N, C-alpha and C positions, 0 to 999 in steps of 0.2 A: 567477611561477608557473611551475614545472618542466613538461617535458615530458610527463610522466607525468600530471600533475594535468590538464592541457589535455585528455586523452583519456578523462578520468573520466566525464563527461556522455555522451558515446557509449555507454560500455559500462554506465551504469546511471542513467537519467533518470526513474525512477520515485520520487517521494516516498513513504516509506513511510506507513501508516496513522497518520493524525494527526485531532484532532475537526475537524469540516467548517467550523467556526469559522475556523480557522488554515490550512486549505489553500491558499488564494488568498495569503494574507499571506506562508506560507512559501515558496510559488515565487515570488512577486516579490520577496523578500529573497535567493532562490537566483540571480535573475537578475541582481542588481545588480552582479555583477562576474563574471559567466560563470562561476558554479558553483562558484567558489573555496571551498574549505573554512577554516574560521576555528576551530572547535572541535577539529580534528585538525590535525597538519601532516605530510604522509607519513604514516610509519609510529608517529608519537607524538602523543599526547593533549596538545592545548593546554592551558596553567593556566587558560584561561577555564572550560573544560568541568568541571574538579576544583572550581574556584571557584563555579560555580553550582550544583554538588551540594551543598559545604557551606553556601552562603547559603541555599537552600532548606530544608535541613535545620533552620535554626535559625526558620524561619518561625512553627511554633508558639509558640515562646516570644516572638514578637513579635506574638501574636494575629492573626495572619494565617491565613486557611483555606488549608490544605495541600491540599485536595480537587482544586483546578484544576491542580495541577501534576502533570506524568508523573515524578514522583521515582523511583518502583520501576523505569521503563523506562529513565530515566537511568543509574540505577546498574546495570542489568543488561547494558544496552549497553556500558557503560565494561568490566565485567568480561568482557564476551564479547569487545570488541577487544584487551584484555591477553591473552587466552587466544590467540587467533588471531595475534595479535604474537608471542607467545613461540613458536608453532609455527613461525611463518615465519622468525623469526631463529634458530631451532634447524637450520634447512636450511643458512644460513651457517656457522654453527658445524661441522657435519659434514662441509663441503665446502671446505676450506681454500685449495685449490690456487688460483694466479693466474687461471685461465679463470673457474673458479666465481667469483671475487672480482669479476672485470671483469663479468660477466654479471649479478652483483646491483647494481653500480652503475648499469648502465644500465637493467634491468627495475625496481629498487626505488627507488633513488636519482634516477632520472632524468637521469642524466649523458648527455651526447650522445655519438654514435658517432665513434669515433675510429679509422681504419684502421691507425694506426701501433701504439695502445695494444692494439687488439685482437689484431693478429700477434703482437706481445710476449708478450702474456699466453696466449695459445693456444700457442706454440711453448715458452713456459715451462712447460707442461704437462707432467707426467712420468707421472702416477698415474691419468690419466682418457682414456676415449676420448671421441670427437665424441658418441657416443651417449650417454654420462652426461653430457655437457654440455646436451646437447638435454634430457634427461630432467630434470635440474636446473632449467632454464628453464621446463620446462613445468609442474613442480610449483610454483614460487615464482609462476608467472603465476596458477595456479588458487587459489594462497593470498592472493595479491594481492588477486584478483577477491572472494574471501569477504570479507577485511578491507575492502575498498573500498563493499561493500554495508552493512556496518557502519559505516562512515564517514558515508554518506550518512543512514543513519538517525540517527546521534548528531548530525548538523547540523541536520536538521528536528526532530528531538525537542529541542534544543539551542535552536534560533532560537525553538520554541514557549514552551519555559521562560522564556527570556529575555524575550520580549512579555510575558507573565503578569507577571514581576516589575516591567518597566517600567509596566504598568497599574496594579499594585497600591501602587506606591511613588512614581508620577509623575502618573497620570492618572485614577486613579478617587477622585472627591470624594463623599464620602457623608455627611459631617458637617458640612459647612460651611453653616450656616443659609441661603445666599443663591446659594450655587455648586453645590450638590449635584446631582449627576446623576441622572436618574430612572431606576428600576431597569431598565425594558426596555432604556435605550441603554448598559448597562455589558457590552458585548461588544468581543470584538477589531475586529469589522467596524466598529463605531461609531469606533474609534481608528484604524482602518486607516494613513489617511496620515500621522498622528503616529508609528506604530511603525516605519514604513519609514523617516520621516526620520530617529528615532532610529537605527535599525539602520546607516543610511548614515553616519551622523556618528559611529559607536562601533565597527563592526565589524571596525577593525584594531585596537582597544585594549579588546576586550572583558573582559578581565580585570581591568583598572582600572574600566570602565564600571559592571560588575556590582556591584563594590564601593562605588562612589560613590553606588548608587541607596539604600543604606541611610542614613538620617539619622546625619551622623556628631557631632551636638551631645551633649555627655557627659550631659545630661537624660536624653535618648533610652535612652542605655545603662544609666542607673540606673532608669529606669522599668521596663525589660525586667527587670532584677534585682529591682525591687519586686514584679512580677507574679510571679514564680517565688517569693518569700516568701509571698505571698499566695494563692498556689494550694497550696503546702505548708500552711498555716494551714486551709485548708478542708479539704485530705487528711485532717487529724488532726481533725476536729470543728467547725473555725469557731471564732470568738471565745468567750472565756470571758466569760459574762454577768456585769454588774456590777450588785448591787441597786440599786434606786432610791431611795437615801438621800443627803445631802448628806456628803461626806468630806473631811476637812481635817487638817493636821498637829495631832498629839497622839492623835487615837483609834485604836481597835484593834477588831479582831474579824473574823468570816469575810470580810465585805464588805472589808476593806482586803486580805486576802489575796486575794480574787478579783481585786481593782484592781491588785494588783502581778503576778498571773498574766496578765491581760488587756494590760497595758502590755509585760511581757516578751515577748509574741507578737511584737510589731512592734520587737522590738529595743531599746526603752527600758530605760536603767538604773536598775534597781528596787532592787539589792543583794537582800540574802537575801529569801526569800519566808516573812516572818514576820507575826504580824497586827499590828504597830505601824506607823502611818504616820509615819514619821521624815522628815527633811531629803533624804536621799537621793530617797524617793517623791515627796515635794513637788517637788524638781528635776525628776522625770519627768513629773509632771502638768503643770508649767510648759511643757516641751518639748513634750508632747503639744497644750497649748493653742495655741503657736505655731505648730504645723503645720496647725493646723486651724483659725485666723482667730478664736480666742478672746483674750481678755485674760489674760496669763500670772499668774493669781493663786495658782496651787496648791491652788486648792479645786475639789472636781468637785461642781459644781452640776448642777441638772437639765439643762441646755443640755447640759454636758460629758458627762453621763451618757447622755443619749440620744445624742451621737453615738458614744460607746465601743460603744453596743449596737447599732449600723448593722449589718446583715449582712454577712458576708465576700462574699457573692455581689454586694452592691452595688459594695462597694468593689473587688472584681474586675472588676465590669462599667465603672467607672469609669476604672478604670486602663486598659483594652482601648481605650477612646474615647479615653484621652489620646494613646495611642499612634498611633491613626488619625489625631489632628487632627496629630502631629508628622510623619506622612508628607504629610499635606495642605499643612504651613506651606510658605510662600514663602523660609523662613530658611534662608540659605546660610551654614554655621558656617566655611567656608573663607574668607571675607573677612576681611581684617585686621583691619577694626574695624566693629562694627555695634551698635545698640542693639536691644533686645528689650523688648516692654510686652506684659505679659500680664494682661488687662483682668480676670479674675475674681479674680487674685493682688493687683490695685490695686500693682504694682510695675513698676518699670522697672531694667532691666540694660545696662551698658555693657560690651561683650566687645573685648578686644583681644590679638590674636593667639592666640585659643583660651582666653583666661582672662580670668573676670570680672573687670573693673577696678574698676566702681563699681556700687551697687544701691542704689535710693531708691525710696520709696513715692510713688505716683500717685493722683491722683483722676481718675476717668473719668466719662464721661456718665451721668446718671441713667437710671432706666427708669420716669419716670411717663408719663403721658398727657397729651400736650401739643398744643396747638393750634400752628400756623405760618399765620398770618394773610397772609405773602407768598406761599408757596408753596399755600395753601388747602387743607391738609392737616392731620390730626391722627394722632396715634398716637404709639409709641415712639420720636419722631424725635431723642432726645437722645443713643440709644444710640451709645457710639463704635464706630465701625466697624472691621472686620477687614480689613486689607489692608497693604502693604507701600509704602515709596516712599525717596527718599533725602533726608537732610537736605542742604541745598545753601548755606543761611544762618544765622548765628546772629546776632540783634539785640540788642543791648545797650541797656536803658533803652528799650523798645518802646513805641509809642502804641498806644492799644487803637481800632481803629477798629470802632466798634459796629455788628453787623450790623443789617441792617433788620428782622429778626426780631424780636429782641432789644429793638429801640427800641419797636416796635408791642406787642410781648406783655409786657413788664416796665417800661423806662424811663417812655414816656407813660400807661401804665395803672395805675401802682403806686407807682414810685419818687417821681416827680415831686409825685403828689398826696399821698404822705405826708410829703415832705419839700420845699416851695416852694424853697427855696436850694440844691437837689440839686447842678445843674449846677456853680455855685461850688465848694460844700463839695468835690465830689468830681472837681475839676479838667477837666470837660469843655468842649469847644469845639464850636460849630456853625460849620459852612461850608457856604456857600450855593453850590451848583453852577449852572453858565450854563443849566441846564434848569430850574432852580428849585427841585432837590430839595435836601433838607440832607443832610449828611454830618458824624455825629457822632463826635467821638475825645476820647479821654483822655489828656491831657498824661502824659510820662513822670514818673517817681516811685513812691515806695514804695506810693502809695496806687492806683496804677494796677492793674488787674484783671489784668494779665499778668505784674505783677511787675518784676523787673529783667532778665529775659532770655526770649528767644522763639526757640525752634528750628522753622526753616521747612523743610517738606518738602512740595511741591506734589504735591497730591491732588484728585480730584473732590469730597471731601466737605468742603474748606476747614477741615480740622483741624489744628492743630498743638499742639506741646508749649511749656509755657511755666511762668513762676513764677506765683504767685497772692498776692494781698493776704489772703486769708481761709485763712491757715496753721494755725488753730486746727483745722480738718476733718482734718488729717493724725493728730489723736489719736485718729480713730475707726479701728474694725477693718475696717469695710464702709465703702469711699469712693466712693459712686457720686453726683457732686451737679452734675457741669458739665453743659454744653450739646453734650457732644460732644469739646470739647477736651480734652488730656491735661495735669493741671496737675500739675509737678515738687516734689518735696521738695527743697529745699537744692540748688538749680539750679545755682549758681554754679560749683562745684568741678567740675560735671559739663562746663559750657560752656567753664571755662578747659582742663581736661583735652582736649577736642576740639581747641579752637584751638591749644593747644600743641602737641600730637601730628600735627597735621593742618597748621596753617599755620605752626607753629613762633613763635607769639606768646608773649611771655616775661611773667612775671606784673606786672612794672613796666607794660608797655604795657596788657594787661588792664585791671589797676586804674585807668589813665589815663582809659581810655574809658569804663569804668563810673562815673567821678567826674563826668563832662559832665552837664550839664542836660538834653539832648536825646539821640535816639536815634543810635547808630551800628550801620550794617549792614556785617557782616564775612561775607564769599563764602567759602566753604570752597574750598581748594584741590583737594581729593580728597572729593566727596560720600560721606557715611556711611550705608551703608542702615539703614533703620529698618523692623521687622518689628512690625506690632502683631496679636497671637494672642489666641485665647480657648482656654483649657485651664485645666479645673478641678482638675487634678491637678499636683502639682510634686515637687521633690526639695530637700529642705534640704540645707544644707552637710555633714551629718554622714550623708546618704544615706538618711535618712527620708523617706517618703512624705507629701506635703502634700496636702490635699484642701481646696478653695476654694469658695466660695459660687457656685451656679450663677446670678449677678446678672441673665442676661438671659433665663433658663430653656430656654436652647438645648440643653443637655444633655435636660432634660426632655423636651422636643419631640421628640429624637432617639429616645429610649427608646419615645416614644409613638408613633413612626412618621410624625410630622408633618413631618420634614423627606427631601426636599425639600419646603417648603411650597406647599401648594396654592394656588389663587386665594383660596378662601374663608379658609385661614389668614393670607394675606397681608393680607388685609383687616381682621384682627383686628389687626394690627400697624400697619397705615397706610391710611387712607381718605380721599377727597377729600370737601371740605365746601362746599358751596353759598354760604353766606354766614356773618358772623361778627356775632354779636349784639352 
């Protein structure tokens, strides 16, 4: 910190007017390192300030409310600072003599007084008197004072805007079904210690910190582009209505024209707008069906028709919620390798250094009302949870240790009675523990419920990702059938990719372990993050927006104002039971 900067608080200790919620916070931030300026550096604007303005100006495109941001004041102060700085610099240009330049270096640049340098400068001055130099110093002092007042205002308003960005992009959880913050707590005061902690950690690298607040995943950026497209569609009258008739290849008429116009609005390639349902239109319909979780038949039946006639407002609402969910996600796209599971999409993606390496179908937890005889609860207990963890081990040829709940709920109440030799046929073993309890496990093999591989990522929900012996379920479009774990389609290439890139395992070693009769546990040298998200909007490889089923009705509950769930709403999802018949 230079000499002049140290004197700044003595000349101007008043924080300019800011919202009451931020006053104490801004004072605390300014006191962190003695009123040092971070959004300006002397008579220059720090890049963080212009980055702040630029990022905030893009918030409407990201469906973030601009109202809490002092964008007008940020811009006004910036322009005022530049004007005052220009006036100050002009004084230096108009007075080029050595004495004037030396006075500038001390007053403006904060250089230390050097008697020898001062004497040389003043002795070398030929065209000005002491009075002229004194008047010059007085003028630049006054101009510096005006500039400093603006600097203090820029710092305070900049901190306010930065804190709001941190809140909107890191702290305000409003869509997560079980972590959403109640409305009355969504205030700067509620997040005070976290905001100050963030300020302390980032104040010396604000430019980078501001940029890093925005999700860097390509899906987020493409969803922003999608929102822009759908807003344009709304601006021009909304979606073209498609008549409620079945449409397929070979047909022609006004309904076909309406269908082509409707698909063209979202960017699907339909060729020329003619009344003929041709091969190009069929391909476009199949593309639409894939992005909306329908079987790609190329036929517009009543379900596809109903989807196409969903209002533009509803689609925009879904995209806005999707952007909010991206901001709430734990996903860190800067990780070298990570796995993302999107529950409504029924898919898993493996990302490696910013590019998607593999994508697979998954089966997630069902939405049935189920009884848990162990936990003495009933409800939607099989739903796959939304969380993040780290894959630490991969088990080849795993055994399946049957959870107590499934033993009592299914095996001993249904399967064994339906099939007396169930244990023998399905290779189950019963182990009696020292306390007399039974532990049931299924031996390794193709019939094992976990299939040939299991990905282990410790978490509070006992959820893992694994192969399955019920591979026919992957043929379905909506795949919510498990007890909460994630069943993975064609998992062996995924397991090998991870083991090869993380542990350096060769294909020969992988195949040898896979050929064993019993399980092999491989600990990863570097854990791989896994993020399990719930987002009903996606982006396909061509940039088209995808709309997925709200399988657990979390979107519906959000729109109906039920999130965060009240105690009554939670009881509708899960409730205690006193006894089991």
